[in-house]
N, C-alpha and C positions, 0 to 999 in steps of 0.2 A: 623451587616453589611451583605449585600446581595452580596456575591461574584458571579461572572459569569466567568466560565471557558469554555474550549473547549468541556466539557461533558454536559454542561447545556442545557436543552431543553428550547427553546425560544418560547414564545407565544405573538405575537404582538397584541395590541388593536389599531385598526385604526379608526380614526375619522377626521372630519373637521368642527369645531375645535376638539381638544382632551383634552383641559385643564380640562374639567368637569368629565372625566372618573374616576371611583372609582375602576375599576378592578385591576390595579396594586397594590394599597394599600391592597385590600382585599385578593387577591390570593397570593401575595408575603409574606404576614403575615402567611397565611396558609402553604405555601411551607416551610418557615423557621421553623414553629412549627412542621410540620410533617417530617422534614428532607428530603424533596424532592428536587433534584437538577434541579429546573425549575424556570423560572422567566417570569413575564408578563411585557412587555415594551410598553409604548405608542408611537405611530407613527402618525404624523400629515401629512396626504396625501390628496392632492386636488382631487376632484371628477374626473377630466379628466385623472388623472394618476392611479386611483384606481384599475381598472381591471388588468392592466399590473403589478401593484405592488403585487397584490394577487398571480398571477402566478409566479412571481419572488421569492417572499418570500416562497411560499409553495414548490418551487423546492429545497430549502435548506434542507439538511438532519437533521439539528438540530432545525428546526422550526416544532413544533408539532401541531399547529393549530392557528387560528386567531379569536379573539374577534372583532366583527364588531359594530361600533358605528355610530351615525348620521353623515352625511346623507346617508351613503353607504349601508344601509340594502336592499333597493329595488334593487340597482345596483348589489348586490352580486348574484342575480339570474343569471346574465349573466357571472359572474366571475367564477362560479363553473361548474363542469361537470354534477352533479346530485343533484338537490334540493330534499329534502324530501317532503312527502305529505303535511305536515303542512306548509312548506315553500312555496310550490306551491299554496296552498289555500290562504295564506295571501299575496303572491307575494313579499316575503322578506326573508333574512337570517341574523342571527346575530352570527352564529358559523360556521366556515369553518374548515374542517379536512380531512384527507386522509382515503380512504376506505382500506379494508384489503389488497388490491393489492399494496398498497403503492404509487399508481399513481392517481387514480380517486379522484377528489376533490368533497366532499360532502358538501352541504350547508343546515343547519337546522335553525329553528327559535324557540327559547325557551323563549322569552320574555313573551308570553302569559301564558305559564305554570307556569313561575315564578310569574306572577301577581296573578293568581288564587290560587296558594299555599300560597302566602302572604295574600291574602284575607281570606283564610281559617283560617290562624293563627291569624291575627290581628282583623278580624271582625266577626269571628264565622259563617261560611257559613251554619252551620246546622240550624240557625235561619233565614236564608235568603230564602225567597220564590222564588226560581229560576223560576219556571214555570210562575209566575204572575209578575215577576219583570220587570221594565223598566230601561234600562241603556243608558247613553249617552257617547259616546267615541269621544273626540275632538282631531282631527288629524288622518290622514289616511296614515301616513308614516309607517316605519317598525314596530315601537312599537304599533301604533294604529291598524294596520292590525292584529298583533299578539293578542292583547288584545280582539278585537272584535271577532276574530275567536275562542278564548278560551272561551269567555262568551257564544257563541253559542254552542260550544262543550259541555258545562256544562248544556245546556238546558234552558237558560234564555228565557223568553217569548218575549222580545222586545229589539232590539238594534237600537239606532239612531246613525248615523255617521255624524260628521260635519267636514268640511275642507274648507278653502278658495279656494282650488284647487278642484272645483266641479267635473270635469271629473275623477280625481283620486279617490275621495270619491265614486262616482257612480260606478266605476269599481269594487271597493272593495265590495260595497253593492250587486252588481249583482253576484259576485262570492260566497259570503256568503249565499245569498238567495237560490241559486241553491244547495249549499251543505247542507244547514240547512232549509228545507222547513217548519219545525215546529216552527221556530223562525221568528218573523216578523222583517225584516231588512229594515230600512228607512233612508232617508237623513233628518237630524234634524237641529236644530238651536243651537247656543252656549248659551243656557239658561238652568239652573238647575231645574227650576220649573217643578214639575210633575215626576221627576225621583227618583228612589230608589238608583241608583249608578251613579256617574258621574266621568269620568276619563280624566285627561289631559295627552295626549301623545305627545304634541307639545313641542318645545324647550322653549316656553314662561315660564318664571320662573327661567331661568338660571341666569338672572341679576336682581338686586334689583329694577330697574326702569321699568321692563317689565310690560306691561298691563296684566290684568287678561285674561286668555284664554277663560273664559266663565263667564256669568252673574249669580251671586249667589242670585240675588233678588228673594224673595219668595221661596227659597229652603226649602224643608221639613226638620224638625228636625231629621227625621228618615233616611234621605239620607246619604249615605256614599260617601265622596269626596276623590278621590285618585289622586295623582300626580306622574307620572313616572319619573320626573326629579330627578337627583342625585347630581348635583353640589351644590345645597342648600337643606339642609334637610327639613327645614320649609319654603316652598315657600310662596309667598303672598297669593296664592290660598288656601293653607292649613291653614294659619293663619286666614284668613277671614272665612273659613269654620268652624273652631273651634269657632270663635266669634259668628257664627250663631247657635252653639250648635250641629253641625254635628260631627259624627265620621270621622276620617281621616285615610288614608293609605299613608305612605311615600314611596318614590322611593327606599330608601335603603333596605326596606323589600323585594321588588321585586328582587333586586340584590342578597341579601343573599339567597333567595329561589332558584334563578337560579344557584348559585355557584356549587352545587353538580351535576346539569344537565350538565353544561360545563365540569366538570371533568370526568363525565361518557363518554361523547363524545370524550374527549381527552385522554382517556385510564386509568382513575382511578375510577372505579365503587365503589359503596357501601359507599360513603361519605354522611354524613347528613348535612343539613343546620345548625344544632346545633353545628357542628364542626367549623363553621365560626362565629356563633353568639357569642360564648364564647370568641373569640379573641378580640371582640370589635374594629375591625380594621377600620370600617367606621361608 
């Protein structure tokens, strides 16, 4: 039983929708296991109310930070006082917490770091030829921004970005190209052919009848197919990628690798992703 008292530190996870989030299950299992008096609580808040809700929640003494879910990550840039450099680069935040002064709201983005750590673990990045690799990131929202930026940070040779919202995708492409001149950043098409890594960072896959976010026709057997969605562990994209013989990366792996990064920002450094993995919480 997860008791909540007046001494409990509360960490909202805010989304619209919020039914898909896994953070409450994962982190509350860890807090119970570690004997920490803290709880993660999902809150469903509409976009037009989001910024005011962030300021109101973070004004409460027992709220220690906020997990940000879709579609609020880009909007979080305006909700905080000071975005970090990686948040500024991607144009989104998924973690909000207070600075040492107890007043200034900091916004950070750790989706991308979680993604590449998961990639290291599940796909063996030592055998991945980063400098010559071609990656396709589908979606230029908060997760897509973070993943594309982290791939460029790792020194990947080529990143293509696709989004039906072309101006948003082009804005991300321009920011990344300026920050990473050694990486070729282009606007691509939702087709896996010719890529070494393809990443779905859109909400497509949350529901069983969702269309595929990208075309897997003629995908290479050596291509790694990743889906950042967490509502369904094996999305249709991942199932079809496996049928093509491709290696896959599940969204849950990204969440597990992000977990210690969140805790470090929220005041508990030194935790390993293995501390979450052994719980089998998600």
